Structures are given as structure tokens and as C-alpha cells.
C-alpha positions as CSV (number, residue, x, y, z in Angstrom):
1,M,22.4,43.0,-28.6
2,K,18.8,44.1,-28.4
3,Y,18.2,42.7,-31.8
4,L,19.7,39.4,-30.6
5,N,17.5,39.4,-27.5
6,L,14.4,40.1,-29.6
7,T,15.3,37.3,-31.9
8,K,15.7,34.9,-28.9
9,S,12.3,36.1,-27.5
10,L,10.6,35.5,-30.8
11,A,12.3,32.0,-31.1
12,F,11.0,31.2,-27.6
13,I,7.5,32.2,-28.5
14,A,7.6,30.2,-31.7
15,C,8.8,27.1,-29.8
16,V,6.0,27.4,-27.3
17,S,3.4,27.9,-30.0
18,L,4.7,24.9,-31.8
19,A,4.5,22.8,-28.7
20,F,0.9,23.8,-28.1
21,T,0.2,23.2,-31.8
22,A,1.8,19.8,-31.5
23,C,-0.3,19.0,-28.5
24,D,-3.5,19.9,-30.3
25,K,-2.6,17.7,-33.2
26,A,-2.0,14.7,-30.8
27,K,-5.6,14.6,-29.9
28,V,-6.9,11.7,-32.1
29,S,-10.4,10.4,-32.0
30,T,-10.8,6.8,-30.5
31,P,-13.2,4.4,-32.2
32,M,-16.3,3.6,-30.2
33,G,-16.1,-0.2,-30.8
34,D,-18.6,-1.9,-28.5
35,A,-18.9,1.2,-26.2
36,G,-22.5,2.3,-25.9
37,Q,-23.8,-1.2,-26.8
38,T,-25.4,-3.9,-24.7
39,L,-23.3,-7.1,-25.0
40,V,-25.1,-10.4,-24.3
41,K,-23.0,-13.4,-23.3
42,L,-22.8,-16.7,-21.5
43,L,-20.3,-16.7,-18.6
44,G,-17.5,-19.2,-19.5
45,G,-18.7,-19.2,-23.1
46,G,-16.7,-18.8,-26.3
47,T,-16.6,-19.2,-30.1
48,P,-16.3,-22.2,-30.5
49,A,-18.1,-23.3,-27.3
50,G,-16.3,-23.0,-24.0
51,L,-16.2,-26.2,-21.9
52,E,-17.1,-26.4,-18.2
53,K,-16.8,-29.7,-16.3
54,K,-19.5,-30.5,-13.7
55,P,-18.7,-33.9,-12.0
56,V,-21.5,-35.2,-9.8
57,D,-21.3,-37.7,-7.0
58,F,-22.4,-41.2,-7.9
59,V,-25.3,-41.2,-5.5
60,A,-29.1,-41.6,-5.7
61,T,-29.7,-38.2,-4.0
62,P,-30.5,-35.0,-6.0
63,T,-27.6,-32.9,-7.3
64,K,-28.3,-29.3,-8.5
65,L,-25.9,-27.7,-11.0
66,L,-25.7,-24.1,-12.3
67,V,-25.3,-24.7,-16.1
68,V,-26.2,-21.3,-17.6
69,E,-25.3,-17.8,-16.5
70,L,-26.7,-15.4,-19.1
71,R,-25.6,-11.8,-18.8
72,R,-26.2,-8.5,-20.5
73,D,-23.5,-6.0,-20.0
74,V,-25.2,-2.6,-20.3
75,P,-23.4,0.8,-21.0
76,N,-25.8,2.9,-18.9
77,E,-29.0,3.0,-16.8
78,T,-31.2,3.7,-19.8
79,E,-30.2,0.4,-21.5
80,L,-30.6,-1.5,-18.2
81,N,-34.2,-0.3,-17.9
82,K,-35.1,-1.7,-21.2
83,T,-36.9,-5.1,-21.6
84,M,-34.7,-7.5,-23.6
85,I,-35.6,-10.9,-25.0
86,V,-32.7,-13.4,-25.6
87,T,-33.1,-16.8,-27.2
88,V,-30.6,-19.6,-26.4
89,K,-30.5,-22.9,-28.3
90,D,-30.2,-26.3,-26.7
91,D,-27.3,-27.0,-28.9
92,L,-26.8,-30.7,-29.7
93,A,-24.2,-29.9,-32.4
94,A,-22.0,-28.0,-30.0
95,V,-21.9,-31.0,-27.7
96,T,-20.8,-33.3,-30.5
97,A,-18.2,-30.7,-31.7
98,A,-16.8,-30.4,-28.2
99,N,-16.3,-34.2,-28.0
100,P,-17.8,-36.8,-30.3
101,A,-17.7,-39.3,-27.4
102,Y,-20.1,-37.2,-25.3
103,I,-23.6,-38.6,-24.8
104,Q,-26.5,-36.3,-24.9
105,L,-27.9,-36.2,-21.3
106,P,-31.4,-37.8,-21.6
107,P,-34.1,-35.3,-20.6
108,S,-35.8,-37.9,-18.4
109,W,-32.7,-37.9,-16.2
110,F,-32.8,-34.3,-15.1
111,T,-35.1,-31.4,-14.3
112,V,-34.6,-27.7,-15.1
113,Q,-35.1,-24.7,-12.9
114,T,-35.3,-21.3,-14.7
115,D,-37.8,-18.6,-15.6
116,A,-37.0,-19.1,-19.3
117,V,-39.6,-20.7,-21.5
118,K,-38.5,-23.6,-23.8
119,V,-40.0,-24.4,-27.2
120,G,-39.3,-27.9,-28.5
121,G,-37.6,-30.9,-26.7
122,Q,-33.9,-31.7,-27.2
123,G,-32.5,-29.2,-29.7
124,G,-35.2,-26.7,-28.9
125,T,-34.9,-23.0,-27.9
126,W,-35.0,-21.2,-24.5
127,T,-36.5,-17.7,-24.4
128,F,-35.2,-15.5,-21.6
129,T,-36.8,-12.2,-20.8
130,F,-34.8,-9.5,-19.0
131,K,-37.1,-7.2,-17.2
132,P,-36.0,-3.6,-16.6
133,G,-33.2,-3.6,-14.0
134,E,-32.3,-7.2,-14.6
135,Y,-28.8,-8.0,-16.0
136,S,-28.5,-11.8,-15.2
137,K,-30.4,-15.0,-15.8
138,E,-29.6,-18.5,-14.7
139,L,-30.6,-22.0,-15.6
140,Y,-30.1,-24.9,-13.2
141,V,-30.2,-28.6,-13.8
142,T,-31.1,-31.1,-11.1
143,I,-30.1,-34.7,-11.5
144,P,-32.3,-36.7,-9.1
145,D,-30.3,-40.0,-9.3
146,A,-26.8,-39.9,-10.6
147,T,-26.6,-43.7,-10.4
148,L,-28.5,-43.8,-13.7
149,L,-25.4,-42.4,-15.4
150,N,-22.9,-44.8,-16.8
151,P,-19.8,-43.8,-14.8
152,S,-17.4,-44.8,-17.6
153,S,-19.2,-42.3,-19.9
154,L,-19.3,-38.5,-20.1
155,Y,-22.5,-36.6,-20.9
156,G,-23.0,-33.2,-22.4
157,I,-25.5,-30.3,-22.6
158,G,-24.9,-27.4,-25.0
159,F,-26.1,-23.8,-25.1
160,T,-25.7,-21.1,-27.8
161,I,-27.2,-17.6,-27.9
162,L,-29.2,-17.1,-31.1
163,T,-30.8,-13.7,-30.8
164,A,-31.0,-10.6,-28.6
165,D,-33.4,-7.8,-29.3
166,A,-33.4,-4.2,-28.0
167,A,-30.3,-3.5,-30.0
168,G,-28.3,-6.1,-28.0
169,K,-25.1,-7.4,-29.5
170,I,-24.2,-11.1,-29.1
171,S,-20.7,-11.4,-27.6
172,T,-18.1,-13.9,-28.8
173,Q,-18.8,-15.6,-25.5
174,K,-22.0,-17.0,-27.0
175,S,-21.7,-20.8,-26.8
176,K,-21.0,-23.2,-23.9
177,V,-20.9,-27.0,-23.3
178,I,-21.4,-28.5,-19.9
179,E,-19.6,-31.9,-19.3
180,I,-21.3,-34.1,-16.7
181,G,-19.8,-37.2,-15.4
182,A,-20.6,-39.4,-12.4
183,K,-17.7,-39.7,-10.0
184,N,-17.1,-41.0,-6.6
185,D,-14.5,-39.7,-4.1
186,W,-11.6,-41.9,-5.4
187,D,-12.1,-41.1,-9.1
188,G,-9.0,-39.4,-10.5
189,I,-5.6,-39.6,-12.2
190,Y,-2.8,-41.4,-10.2
191,S,0.8,-42.3,-10.9
192,N,1.9,-45.8,-10.1
193,L,5.4,-44.9,-8.9
194,V,8.5,-46.6,-10.1
195,T,9.5,-47.1,-6.5
196,G,7.0,-49.9,-6.2
197,T,8.0,-53.6,-6.2
198,F,7.0,-56.3,-8.7
199,L,7.9,-60.0,-8.6
200,D,6.9,-62.8,-10.9
201,V,8.0,-66.2,-9.5
202,T,7.8,-68.0,-12.9
203,N,10.2,-65.9,-14.8
204,A,13.3,-63.9,-13.6
205,A,13.3,-61.9,-16.8
206,F,10.0,-60.3,-15.8
207,L,11.0,-57.0,-14.2
208,H,9.4,-53.8,-12.9
209,Y,8.5,-51.5,-15.8
210,G,11.2,-49.0,-14.7
211,S,9.1,-45.8,-14.9
212,D,5.9,-44.4,-13.5
213,Q,2.6,-45.6,-15.0
214,E,-0.4,-43.3,-15.2
215,Y,-3.6,-44.9,-13.9
216,A,-7.1,-43.5,-14.2
217,L,-9.5,-44.6,-11.5
218,V,-12.9,-44.5,-13.2
219,T,-16.1,-44.6,-11.2
220,A,-17.9,-47.9,-11.5
221,G,-20.1,-47.6,-8.4
222,A,-20.7,-45.6,-5.3
223,S,-17.3,-46.7,-3.9
224,T,-15.9,-48.8,-6.7
225,C,-13.4,-47.9,-9.5
226,V,-12.0,-49.6,-12.6
227,V,-8.3,-49.0,-12.8
228,S,-7.4,-48.1,-16.4
229,N,-3.7,-47.9,-17.4
230,N,-3.4,-44.8,-19.6
231,D,0.1,-45.9,-20.7
232,L,-1.1,-49.3,-22.0
233,N,-1.8,-49.0,-25.7
234,T,-5.1,-47.0,-26.0
235,G,-5.6,-47.1,-22.3
236,Y,-7.5,-50.0,-20.5
237,P,-7.1,-52.2,-17.4
238,G,-3.7,-53.9,-17.3
239,Y,-0.2,-53.9,-15.8
240,L,2.9,-53.0,-17.8
241,F,6.3,-54.6,-17.0
242,L,9.5,-55.5,-18.7
243,N,10.4,-58.8,-20.3
244,G,14.1,-58.3,-20.4
245,A,14.3,-54.8,-22.0
246,A,11.0,-54.9,-23.8
247,G,7.7,-53.7,-22.5
248,T,4.9,-56.1,-22.2
249,Y,1.8,-56.8,-20.0
250,F,-0.4,-59.6,-18.7
251,G,-3.4,-60.5,-20.9
252,S,-6.7,-60.7,-19.1
253,Y,-5.4,-59.1,-15.9
254,G,-6.6,-55.7,-14.6
255,L,-8.0,-54.3,-11.4
256,V,-11.4,-53.3,-10.0
257,I,-11.1,-51.8,-6.6
258,T,-13.7,-51.0,-3.9
259,F,-13.1,-48.7,-0.9
260,N,-14.7,-48.4,2.5
261,P,-16.3,-44.9,2.5
262,A,-16.0,-44.6,6.3
263,T,-12.3,-45.5,6.6
264,G,-10.8,-45.2,3.1
265,A,-9.5,-48.8,3.4
266,I,-9.6,-51.0,0.3
267,S,-12.4,-53.5,1.0
268,D,-12.3,-55.5,-2.2
269,L,-10.1,-56.1,-5.2
270,H,-10.8,-58.4,-8.1
271,N,-9.9,-59.0,-11.8
272,Y,-11.6,-56.8,-14.3
273,Y,-11.4,-59.6,-16.9
274,G,-13.2,-61.9,-14.6
275,H,-16.2,-59.6,-14.2
276,P,-18.9,-60.3,-16.9
277,G,-20.7,-57.1,-18.0
278,F,-17.6,-54.9,-18.3
279,A,-16.5,-54.0,-21.8
280,A,-14.0,-56.1,-23.7
281,T,-10.6,-54.4,-24.4
282,G,-7.3,-55.1,-26.1
283,G,-6.4,-56.9,-22.9
284,G,-9.2,-59.4,-23.0
285,D,-13.0,-60.1,-22.7
286,P,-14.5,-59.9,-19.2
287,N,-17.6,-61.8,-20.4
288,T,-15.5,-65.0,-20.5
289,G,-14.8,-64.7,-16.8
290,T,-16.4,-66.5,-13.9
291,G,-17.9,-63.6,-12.1
292,A,-18.4,-63.6,-8.3
293,P,-17.0,-64.6,-6.0
294,L,-13.6,-65.3,-7.5
295,Y,-13.8,-63.2,-10.7
296,A,-11.3,-65.4,-12.5
297,A,-10.5,-64.7,-16.1
298,S,-10.7,-67.5,-18.7
299,N,-6.9,-68.1,-18.2
300,T,-7.6,-68.5,-14.4
301,R,-5.9,-65.2,-13.5
302,R,-7.4,-63.5,-10.4
303,A,-6.5,-60.3,-8.4
304,V,-6.3,-60.8,-4.6
305,L,-5.6,-58.2,-1.9
306,D,-2.5,-59.0,0.2
307,P,-3.7,-58.5,3.8
308,S,-0.2,-57.7,5.0
309,G,-0.3,-54.4,3.2
310,V,-1.6,-51.0,4.4
311,N,-4.2,-51.1,1.6
312,A,-5.8,-47.7,2.2
313,V,-6.1,-44.2,0.9
314,Q,-3.8,-41.8,2.7
315,G,-4.4,-38.2,3.9
316,N,-2.9,-36.8,0.7
317,K,-5.2,-39.0,-1.4
318,D,-2.3,-41.4,-2.4
319,I,-3.2,-45.1,-2.3
320,L,-1.0,-47.7,-0.7
321,I,-1.9,-51.2,-2.2
322,K,-0.3,-54.6,-1.9
323,H,-1.8,-57.5,-3.9
324,W,-1.2,-60.7,-5.7
325,L,-1.8,-62.1,-9.2
326,V,-3.1,-65.6,-8.5
327,Q,-3.1,-68.1,-11.4
328,P,-3.8,-71.8,-10.6
329,S,-3.3,-72.9,-14.2
330,V,0.4,-71.9,-13.8
331,I,0.9,-72.4,-10.0
332,P,-1.3,-75.3,-9.1
333,A,-0.4,-75.5,-5.4
334,A,-2.5,-73.3,-3.2
335,P,-2.5,-70.3,-2.8
336,S,-1.3,-70.3,-6.4
337,I,0.4,-66.8,-6.2
338,R,2.3,-66.0,-9.3
339,C,3.0,-62.3,-8.9
340,Y,3.6,-60.0,-5.9
341,F,2.9,-56.2,-6.1
342,D,3.6,-53.6,-3.5
343,E,2.8,-50.1,-4.7
344,R,2.1,-46.5,-4.0
345,W,-0.3,-44.7,-6.4
346,K,0.3,-41.0,-6.1
347,Y,-2.8,-38.8,-6.6
348,V,-2.1,-36.4,-9.5
349,S,-5.4,-34.7,-10.4
350,A,-9.1,-35.0,-11.0
351,R,-9.9,-37.0,-14.1
């Protein structure tokens, strides 16, 4: 029995020893990775470039934008107290890569506020100097007059970190593109709801489209938007409807809408294709239109606000609109109304 007890005691000691030995063996070294290094990055940056949208009001008063936040993430106070020089490229190629349709923002249209020094014009290099104790640097852009921007276009500025001294490591968050577009308060994406009504007095086979249509209200002035139908072919001003069971649309008919900034009421509506100076689309050429005051297209189609409607922006940003398609060449007797529209455009999102 004593032998058995001794054996059990020895077995217990062996198990405990094994457990402690196993615990010792479980201690595995962890790779340092980036620990102990200073990482240099652009907030919101990436590889390839991160994209940040900076819409500006379509006004002639200055707008200031924070476009670069350059950081150094330091592992300790010793590294923070080092002077570090970082170079950042004004990266034109990053802008094009982000979106080939972006226009480089002309240098004469903005001013820069930063303590960095730039060498070269567009495509040049910014040099930022982190003094001891500094971990953040900023670059601001001020646009004095956003009405110089083409509201139907988007502009871009790109930044990419090139070098960092003092043993700094460039992060994968090294490149960033800023998208700048001029937008008024009504610019955005809307859904023309299927619940709206449509009537063409010339043809009973012309029916409501039967589903929602996505509209983009694109800034064309301080309080004016072009209404682009994103569901119409490649997306341009126009109204989809059914001819029997087949989808179709009116050629040379689209909307330009102006709002009263004080009340949100629709103060003007006219035909895009009657407005010379706007771009031609698959729906027609505005340069063949009459211009003000009627803005009639070459086929005499006009857009006229129906005064019996609410015709205003609602508190939830939806738009109630009632209007007519007037076409004297088809309906000679005044007021020559061919089509009636009574719609609610539901606000969906920023554009």
C-alpha cells in the first residue's frame, strides 16, 4: 500500500512538472512587425488612393476645405522628439486613376494654407517638416469663387507620400484623392415614384412607365438644377414611359428646374433641349432650341409648370411637382398641352 501511495505521489509530481514544462514551451516569441517604427500616413488614404468627396456650395464666397491630414504614428517619446521631413507629391496620375472623368482643379481657382513648402507647380512636391513634438500636419484649400466650377463636372486633387526620413516607414495609407464638385442645396439623387400620374392626350397607348425612375438633380446654378434621368440609356434629361408594353421616351424633352432659396418653391421650369449652351445628348441638341423666354425645342416641345400643383420642396427633401409638356406643333389650340405630369420625387441621397 505504501508502495502504491509512493507511486501515486511520484505520478502526481510528474504530472505537475509536465504541466509547468508545457507552460514554458507555450511561450513563443511574437514578431515585432511595425512595432517600434514610426508610421507615416494620410488620414483616409490607401493603396491605391483613397477617395474623399468634398462638395462645395455653388456660391461666390470663399469655401475652405481640409484636404490633407498627414500623421506620424510614433512608438515612443524619443521618436516623437525627432525632426522628420516628409515629401508628398501633388499626384496628377492618382486623380486620373481614381476617375478618368475628373478634371484637375486649376491652380488659379484655389489658394493653399499650410506650413509645407512646394517645389514645382501642378505635379510638384510638398515638403512637410515635423518639428520635435509634432505628430500632425494639415493642408487646406480655399476656393474663393465656386461659381467658376462647371457644376456638371467633378474636379480632383491627388496626394501621395513619397519619402519620410528619420527612419520613418510609409504606411499603406499613403495616397489620397479629393473630389470637389459644386453643388447647391437641391443637388442629389431622387426617385420619381411609380405612384405619380402621366397622361398623353394624343395617344391612349402611352402609359406611366410602371416603376420608379432615378433622377439626378445636377447643379447648373446657385438655385438651378438639370434633371438627368439615370435610367434613360446612358443617363441624360428625359422622361421614360410605356408605349403599350415597350419602354420609350420623348425626344428633345427634359427638365431644368429653379428653386426659390427662401421658400423652397419651384420658381421656374423649362425644357433642357430648348436651352442653347447645354450639351447635346442622345435625347437631342439644346443648341437648336429657341432659348428664353419659352425655351422651346426644335420640335416645339416646352416644359411648363402647372400652377395648380404644390410645386415645392418638402421638409423631408422630397419634391412635389406638377407640370405640362406643351407642343403647339401637335396641339395647335392654346394652351397646346399635350401631356400632364403630377409627381413626387423622393429624395434618396447626395449625388
